[in-house]
N, C-alpha and C positions, 0 to 999 in steps of 0.2 A: 656653741662655735669648741672645734674642741683644742681638749691642752696645748700650747705648744711649750715647746722645751726651753731651754738655757740657750744652747747649741744654735736650734731653728733660729732664735728671735738675734741671736749677733751674725750668723748664716744674711738674714734676713736686711738689716739693719748696713749689714756686709754690702751688699746688693744694692743698697736701696743710695749709697756714697758715691758709689760706680757708677751708677744712672748718673748724679749730681755732679760727681768731675766731669763724665763726657755730656752733659750739656752746658754746662759752665764753658769749656772749653769750643764750642762749637759757637755759642754765640756771643765770647770773648773776639773768637776769630773775627767776627761779621763785621766789627769794629774798633780794633787796634790796629789795623792797616791804615787808617785816616791818616795817623800823626806819621806813618814812613812814608806814606805818597810822597811830599815834597823831593826826600833823596831817595829816591827811587824814580823818579820820572829826573831827577837829576843825576843818574847813574844809568839808568839803559833808555832816557828817552819816555819818547810815548807823550806827551805831553795832550796830545788832539785826542787821544784814547781813551783819556786818566778814568770819565765814567763808567769802564767796559770792568774795572777788575773789582769794579761795586756791583756795577747789575749781573757781569758775569756770577761772582758768587750767588747773588740771592735769585735771581732765577733758576737754576739749577737747584740752591736750598728747596725755593719752592717743588719744582716739578720732584725731587726725593719725597717730600713733605707726602706729598697727593699716592704717591706712590707702595715706600714703605711701610706706612699700616696695613697696607691689604697683604704685603708680602708676610709678614708678621704673624695674623692671623692664618696664615698656610701654611708656611716654613716651623712658627713660633718668634716669639720674640727673642732668643738671645743668640743666632746662628743672623738676623738684620741687623741686630744693636754690634757687633763683634765687626760684617759686614762693612758694616757702614761707620768705623773707626778704623776699619783696616783702610778704606777707602782716602776717608779724611785724614791720615798718617802719610799715605803719596800724596795726597794732593801738598801737601804740610810739606816737607821733603824736596817733590820737587820747587813748589814754591821759591822755595828757598836755595836756588839752586839753578833759579832763573838767569839766564843770561843775555834777553831780550824779553821784550817788554811785551811780545806778542803771546813768547810760550806765557808770561804769565799771567797771563789772564785767561789762556788755555787751563793752566794749573789750579789755578784758581775754580774752573769750572768742576773742577774733580773734585778737588777741598769742598766745594759747596755739596755737590749731589753725598755727599760721604757726610756731612754734617746737616740736613735735611734727615737722615735717617734716625741722628740723634735724638732730639728734644721732641719729638711721639708719642719715640717709642719708650722712652728714660718715664712718661707721664701714661704712659699703655703699663712699662712693667709695675710703676709704683703703685697701679689702681686694680694690678692682680696680687699684689704683696699684704695690702693692706684694705680693711674693711672700709665702707663711707666715711663712719664715727670717725678711725683710725688717720682719715686722709684731710684732717682740720688744721695738723700741724705738717706733717708731710706736703698737702698742696703751699703750703705759705714759702713753704723750704723748697720748693722748686720754684715757684715763680718770680721770691725775690732777691734769690740768688742768679735768675735767668738776668733779671732785669739791671741787679749790680751787675751784671760781667760786661752786659751794653754798657754801662755807662764809665766806671773803668778802666774799657778796652783804652782808649783811646792815650787816657794816660798814664795807662804802663807802655803802653806801644813807643811814648816819646820821650818816656826815656832809658828802652830798650837803645833806639834809635841814637841817647845822646850820650849812653856807656855802653854799647858794641857794634855791631853791624846788624842794617834792615831785616836783616837774613831772619833774624834772630826772632825775630815779631810771628816768622812763620816755625821756624825749629822750635823754638820752644814749648810748643806743644804736641812733639814730637816723645820726651817721658812721661807726661804728666798723662797724655790718650793710653801708654801703653800699659801705666799705671791701670784705669779706669779697668782696659779692657782686662788685665789679669785678673783685680778681682772679683769680676761681674761672671768668667767664668768659672772662677773656683767656688763660688757663693749662692749662684742661680742655676736653678733648670727647670724648663720648659713642663707644665703637667701633662698626663697625655688627653692629646685630643680629639674630635672625630676629626678625618678628613674634611677643607674646606673647598665648598666648588663655587659658580657662579662668577660675574665678569668684574676686574680687576676695579672696577670702581661699585660697590653698592649698599650705598647709604641709604638707609632705613628713611627715607625724608615721611614717613607716613607716622611715625614716632611724635607725638609734639613734643616732650626734652627736643628731640634732635633737632626738629626745624629751631627751636628754641634757642638751643643751642646755638646752632649757627649764626642764626640773624643775632644772638646777643654776644659771639666773637667776633663779626664783624665788628659791631660797633664798636664794643672795647679795641678792638686791636688797633680802629683809627686816634680812640683818644689815648692809646699809650703811646705811638707811634710819636703822632704828632704832639705829647708833649715829653717825650725826649728825645724831637730833632727839635725843639723852636722853643723849648725853656732855654734852655742851654744858648743860645744863638740872643735871643730876648734881654738875658743875663748880661749879655759881654757889650752889646749896643747900648742898655738903660743907667747901667752900675760900673760899667768902666771893664769890669772882670777878666783876669785870663782865664785858663783853663782849666785850672786847677778849681776853680768859685765856677764857674759854667758847668762842671761836673759837679761840682756839692750842690747847686743851689735841686738836682735831683735825688737830693737823699730824704728831703721829708717826703716828697712823691713814696722814696720804696718804701722809705717806715710805714708811712699808711698802707702802701698795697701790702707790705708785710703782716701788720695788725688785722686791717680789713678781710686777709683769707683766712684766719688763723678763727676768728669765727663764723667767718661764711657758711664751712660745713653743718655748723652746728645749727647755725637758721637751716640751713637747708633741708635738714634730717626733723624738725619742729615743727619748722613753718611752710613748706612746700617750695616748690621753684621758682613759680612766678610770684612770689610774697618777697623771697630771698634775691631774685633778679632786679624782679621790677626795685626793690628800695637800695638795693644797692646802688643802681642807675641814676637813683633820688639821690642819695648821698654829692655822687658823681655833680650829678645839677650844681647843687645847693654851690662848692669848690669851685667850678669851671665860674659858673657866676661871680661869686668873691674874684677869682683871676681876671675875669675880661676886663671886671671893674679896675680895678689894678692895675693891668695893664694902658690903659687908654687915662688914666691919669699918669703913665709914665713914673711909675714908684715899684721898684722891683727888692722891695725893703719885708720885715718882718708880717705885713697883713700878706702878700705876697706867698708866702712860704705855709703861713697857715692855711691859705685858703692850697698850693700844692699838698700837702696833705690833706687836707679832706678828701682832694681827688683821688687820691690814693687809699684813703682808707674805702672809698666805693669802691672801685676798678679795680682794687683785688679778690672781693667777693662777687662781685658781677666779672669779670675773666674765669676766676675759679668755680664756679659751683656754670656758667656757662659749660664750661668743659665736662665737669664731676657729674653733672645731670646725665647730658643724652649717657656717658661713661656709662651710670649707672646702671639705664633704660635697655640696655642690650645686652645681650651673652657674649662667653669669654671672645667666642669666633665669628662675632662682630665689632671689638671691643679699637681693634686696633685700626681699621680701617674708616670710625665712627670720630676717633681718637685727630688720624691724620687731616682728616675731612675738616674738622674745627678749627686746628692749626692752624692750616693751611688756609680756611677764612678767616683766619685772625690776622698773618701773612697779606694777603691780599686787599685787605681793607686801611688794613696801617699804611702799605704802599701807597693803595689808590689815594688816601686821605694825604696824606704828605704830601706826595708829587701838584695837587690841585690847589696847597694852602701855599705852596712854594711859590704860586703865581700872584700870590698879594704881595702886593711892592706900594711904594707912600712911605709918608715915615716912618720911624720906626715905634713911636710905638699907636701910633694907627692899626699901619697891618699884624706887629702883635695885638692887641684886640680883635683884630676883622681873628685871629685865628683861633683863640681863645672863644670866642664867639661860636664860632663852628666846631669847637668841640661841650664846648653847653649843646648845640643841637642836635650832637649825635647821643649826650647822656638822654637829652630829653627823649629822639627816636628810640633809643635803647628799651627805656622808660615805659612808652606807650606798647612798641613789642613786646616786650613781656606781659605785660599785659592784655594785653589780645592771642601772644601763642601759646603763649608755657604753661604750662602743667600746672592746678592747682593744689594737686601729689602727685609726688614724683612715683612713681611705679618702679622700684627695684627690682631687677631680674634678676642678679644671684645678690642676696642678701650678705654672704659668706665670701670673701675672698677663693678661686680657688683652689684647693686643697694640695698644701705643702711643695711649694715653687719655687723653693729654696729651701727646703728639706733632703 
């Protein structure tokens, strides 16, 4: 690898910070609105269409995730990220200025289209800037802050509504997003690349690492979304906690996630994709079994929090290496499309699992135990799939990052 100057290292860190901030505001906006919705409905009406504020954002984000990765391969990472950020900020301003509930739903579509470009392009840029060995810390930072932004969103949203107008739930994104765009514009340059042709959706499914990454991400997404959706609900019902306690209950999961992601890439390099992804899901399986038993016994105390930490310790490397494996096995010209495909599958898997688990009813501890038993089943499926599909040795298409993208 060629020596890198101190100025180039500084620009690389600035570029990483910019995409990290962009990813955080996009993830934050997905959940912050939950706390503001009662106030919005009281002021604008629209109770009958309540769910559309959430689903319109999610559907638009998913569509953008599928498309923007390939656009980044064709036109470069920087213009797609900046275009996504511009669309996101326009949507945020319009949401903050909405005077009818229907207009708010429409503007959430615009906002979701922009948000869908930010996270996959952030992950693609980080893959361009850092070698596979360096991505251990980077992936831990990206994934843990994404999870934290989703968790603290409702808490910050509630504080904003209490101390200001609900409109600031949307408008607060504007200065932060502008800062992220400006920092990336001055610190990152797309490297020279050959013209990319072919269909918009061109995922190399013949590659074993890509196939294994897609399946692993689907199961990981189901586990992540199930835990973030239903652990707070379980804590409130079983422990009588408030919104703050509900959010705090996910801290063990996030801490385990960050720790697991930090060593997952090292294991991927040393032992290959099959051992890393399979071993990670095995750790999740142990934690999910313990969590299911705790829910069945009706206790949301210390044993349950330890179980959540174990789940996080496994799901961190399971999710990150299911992405890094496919990213590393394809060329630069296909990396954006593959990143978007893996991330979209994670979102689809999570959304489907959350919707299905919402149909479980009955006594609180029985329903919670059933949901966490489903997490156990997803972990077992991920373990089996990794052993069947993941390559034992990861074939790295480009052992070094594309030259000088931030220089």
